[in-house]
C-alpha positions in Angstrom: 0.1 -0.4 0.3 1.5 3.1 -0.7 0.6 6.0 1.4 -0.9 9.4 -0.5 -1.7 7.8 -4.1 -5.1 8.2 -4.4 -6.2 4.7 -6.6 -9.5 5.2 -9.4 -11.6 2.4 -10.4 -13.6 2.5 -12.9 -17.1 -0.3 -13.5 -16.6 0.1 -17.9 -18.8 -1.7 -19.7 -20.1 -0.5 -23.0 -19.4 3.0 -22.2 -16.5 3.6 -24.2 -17.6 7.4 -24.7 -18.2 8.2 -22.0 -15.5 6.5 -20.3 -12.7 8.2 -23.0 -14.2 11.9 -21.3 -14.2 10.5 -17.9 -10.2 9.6 -18.2 -9.8 12.7 -19.9 -11.6 14.9 -17.2 -8.9 12.6 -14.8 -5.9 13.4 -16.4 -6.5 16.5 -16.9 -8.2 18.1 -13.9 -6.7 15.9 -10.3 -4.1 17.6 -8.9 -2.6 15.0 -5.7 -1.1 11.6 -7.0 -2.8 9.6 -8.4 -3.8 5.6 -10.3 -6.5 4.5 -12.3 -7.4 1.4 -13.0 -10.2 0.4 -15.3 -12.3 -3.5 -15.0 -14.0 -4.1 -18.4 -16.8 -6.6 -18.3 -16.9 -8.1 -21.7 -17.8 -4.6 -23.2 -19.5 -5.3 -26.9 -18.0 -1.6 -27.9 -14.4 -1.8 -28.3 -13.6 -0.1 -24.9 -11.4 -2.4 -23.3 -9.4 -1.4 -26.8 -9.7 2.1 -26.1 -8.5 2.0 -22.9 -5.6 -0.2 -24.4 -4.7 2.3 -27.3 -5.2 5.5 -25.9 -5.0 5.6 -21.8 -1.4 3.8 -21.7 -1.1 5.0 -17.9 -4.7 3.4 -16.9 -4.3 -0.2 -16.2 -6.8 -2.3 -17.9 -8.6 -5.5 -16.2 -10.3 -7.3 -18.8 -13.0 -9.9 -17.2 -14.4 -12.9 -19.4 -17.6 -11.9 -18.7 -20.3 -9.3 -17.2 -19.4 -9.9 -13.2 -22.0 -6.9 -12.3 -20.2 -4.4 -10.2 -19.5 -5.2 -7.2 -17.5 -8.4 -8.2 -15.8 -5.2 -10.6 -15.1 -2.9 -8.2 -13.8 -5.4 -5.9 -11.5 -7.0 -8.1 -10.1 -3.1 -9.0 -9.9 -2.1 -5.4 -8.6 -5.5 -4.6 -5.4 -4.5 -7.0 -5.5 -1.0 -6.2 -1.7 0.1 -4.2 -3.8 3.2 -2.8 -4.3 4.1 0.8 -7.1 5.9 -0.4 -10.1 3.5 -3.3 -12.5 5.9 -4.8 -15.2 3.4 -7.3 -15.8 6.2 -9.7 -19.4 5.3 -12.4 -17.9 5.7 -16.1 -20.6 8.1 -17.1 -18.9 11.1 -15.0 -17.3 13.7 -16.2 -15.2 16.1 -14.1 -15.2 19.9 -14.4 -12.6 20.9 -11.7 -10.4 18.0 -9.3 -13.1 17.2 -7.2 -11.4 14.5 -5.2 -7.6 15.8 -4.1 -9.7 17.6 -0.8 -11.9 14.3 0.0 -8.9 12.3 0.0 -6.7 14.3 2.1 -10.0 14.5 4.4 -10.5 10.4 4.5 -7.0 10.3 5.5 -6.9 13.2 8.2 -9.7 11.8 9.6 -10.0 8.0 10.3 -12.9 8.0 12.1 -14.5 9.0 8.8 -15.3 5.9 6.1 -17.3 6.6 3.1 -16.9 10.0 1.4 -19.9 11.1 -1.5 -19.0 14.6 -3.5 -21.8 16.6 -4.7 -23.6 14.9 -8.2 -25.0 17.0 -10.9 -27.2 16.4 -13.6 -26.2 17.0 -17.5 -27.5 20.6 -17.1 -26.1 21.1 -14.0 -28.5 20.4 -11.6 -28.4 19.2 -8.6 -28.6 15.4 -8.5 -29.9 13.6 -5.7 -26.6 11.5 -4.8 -27.4 11.0 -0.6 -30.1 9.3 0.9 -31.3 8.2 4.4 -31.4 4.6 4.2 -34.9 3.2 2.8 -37.3 1.1 4.5 -40.3 -0.4 3.6 -41.6 2.7 2.4 -38.9 3.1 0.4 -40.7 0.2 -2.5 -44.0 2.5 -3.1 -41.7 5.9 -2.7 -37.5 5.4 -4.7 -37.2 7.3 -7.0 -38.3 5.5 -9.8 -41.5 4.8 -8.6 -45.0 6.0 -10.3 -45.9 7.3 -6.5 -42.8 9.8 -6.6 -43.6 10.4 -11.0 -47.0 11.9 -9.8 -46.5 13.1 -6.4 -43.3 14.0 -5.7 -43.8 16.1 -3.1 -45.9 14.1 -1.0 -43.4 13.0 2.2 -42.5 10.0 2.3 -40.4 10.3 -0.7 -39.3 13.6 0.5 -38.1 11.8 3.6 -36.0 8.7 1.7 -34.9 11.0 -1.8 -33.5 14.0 1.0 -35.6 16.4 -1.4 -36.1 19.3 1.4 -32.3 18.9 2.9 -29.8 21.2 2.2 -27.7 19.5 0.3 -25.0 22.3 -0.2 -22.9 21.6 3.8 -20.8 19.0 4.4 -22.8 16.1 6.8 -22.8 12.6 8.2 -25.3 10.8 6.5 -26.5 7.2 6.0 -25.3 6.4 2.5 -24.1 7.7 -0.5 -24.1 6.7 -3.9 -21.7 4.2 -5.5 -21.6 6.2 -9.1 -18.0 8.0 -6.3 -17.7 6.5 -3.2 -14.1 7.5 -1.8 -13.1 5.0 0.8 -9.8 3.6 2.6 -8.0 0.6 2.1 -8.3 0.3 6.0 -11.5 0.8 6.4 -12.1 -2.0 3.5 -10.3 -4.2 5.7 -12.4 -3.9 9.1 -15.9 -3.0 7.4 -15.1 -5.5 3.9 -15.5 -5.0 0.7 -18.7 -4.8 -2.0 -20.9 -7.9 -1.2 -20.9 -9.7 -4.3 -23.9 -11.5 -4.5 -25.5 -8.1 -5.6 -24.9 -7.9 -9.4 -25.7 -4.0 -10.3 -28.5 -2.3 -7.4 -27.9 -1.5 -4.1 -24.4 -2.8 -2.9 -23.5 0.9 -2.2 -26.9 1.0 0.5 -25.5 -2.4 2.1 -21.2 -0.5 1.7 -23.1 2.3 3.3 -25.2 -0.3 6.7 -21.7 -2.2 7.4 -19.8 1.3 7.6 -22.1 2.3 10.2 -22.5 -0.7 12.2 -18.4 -1.2 11.9 -19.2 2.8 14.3 -17.7 5.1 11.1 -19.3 7.8 9.2 -20.7 8.8 6.2 -20.1 12.0 5.4 -21.1 13.7 2.4 -18.9 16.7 1.4 -21.1 19.4 -1.9 -17.9 21.7 -1.5 -16.8 20.2 -4.9 -18.9 18.2 -7.5 -18.4 15.7 -10.6 -21.6 15.7 -13.8 -23.2 12.5 -13.6 -25.4 10.6 -16.8 -27.1 7.9 -14.3 -26.9 4.7 -16.3 -25.3 5.3 -19.4 -23.8 1.5 -19.0 -27.5 0.1 -17.7 -29.2 1.7 -21.5 -27.3 -0.7 -22.6 -28.9 -2.9 -21.7 -32.1 -2.3 -19.2 -34.2 -5.3 -19.2 -31.4 -7.1 -17.2 -30.3 -3.6 -15.2 -33.9 -3.4 -14.0 -34.0 -7.4 -12.7 -30.4 -6.9 -11.2 -31.8 -3.4 -9.1 -34.7 -5.9 -8.7 -32.9 -8.5 -7.1 -30.9 -6.3 -5.3 -33.4 -5.2 -3.1 -35.3 -7.6 -2.4 -31.3 -9.0 -0.7 -31.3 -6.1 0.7 -34.1 -6.0 2.3 -33.9 -10.0 3.7 -30.3 -8.5 5.2 -31.6 -5.2 7.2 -35.6 -5.3 7.0 -37.3 -8.4 7.1 -39.5 -8.7 10.2 -41.7 -11.8 9.5 -42.9 -14.8 7.2 -45.6 -13.5 6.5 -44.6 -10.2 5.6 -41.7 -11.1 3.4 -43.7 -13.0 0.6 -46.0 -9.9 0.3 -42.5 -7.6 -0.4 -41.4 -10.6 -2.6 -44.7 -10.5 -4.8 -44.5 -6.0 -4.9 -41.1 -6.6 -5.7 -41.9 -9.3 -7.8 -45.1 -7.6 -9.6 -43.2 -4.1 -10.1 -39.8 -5.3 -11.8 -41.8 -7.7 -14.0 -44.6 -4.1 -15.0 -41.0 -2.7 -15.3 -39.6 -4.5 -17.5 -42.9 -4.7 -19.2 -42.7 -1.2 -19.7 -39.8 -0.5 -20.9 -40.1 -3.1 -23.7 -43.0 -1.5 -25.1 -42.0 1.6 -24.6 -38.4 1.0 -26.8 -40.8 -0.8 -29.4 -43.1 2.2 -29.8 -39.2 3.6 -30.4 -38.6 1.9 -32.7 -42.0 2.3 -34.8 -41.8 5.7 -35.0 -38.0 6.3 -36.4 
């Protein structure tokens, strides 16, 4: 392990041009010592070849199949040399150096287990990347739910998504998005790496739960920001992404929220039904779009 080195781990899957812009931004803006490790999950768009040909400073790890985010992120983190590890999505763009100051903060505050900077949508508006831990009501009032879309001001959605909370002050929070999540080697040794049973979705919530239970803090830092285009990789396999997210939802529920078998059965039925509806509606929408082209 190298003290003072930031290891940036990026899991790529069919996001070649997003990843190119992300890497360009890292090498343009980040001032402190850092390394970049790209773990490619068998992309079909030439993503890995682009990294190998255009970014010789990047360490590239090629997976023979799509192992999911958690497993690929763990592979990258275990091969990293730095004392601070940043998990960064390939659909992230930098307009400043958002990581050097947070890395120093983590080194100076060993009671902090996870660190997240402010995320912005591509149009510059705030992205809701920090949340309260989900309860049963989050299944109905999450970011993707119909109820949140048609009634965004309801108190359950506001509470879970923290839309009525100040996003301009440094604060202790429940969890931050894995799209841009910073931690340390010491924390990974203490709380464990991502649970690889989460293929994609909820592995960041689970990790922050374990960090809290290890007696450490999760800190949101809005003093620097990253532009994040949500779901660039997921859009290349939308149905699989929806199914993976709902499987993660069920695993998280079983680990932290399950009260008894009767409620479990109702929750499972709701998750399966919601997943099926989203897959069906997504397929219908894509079919209509193809007809219109």
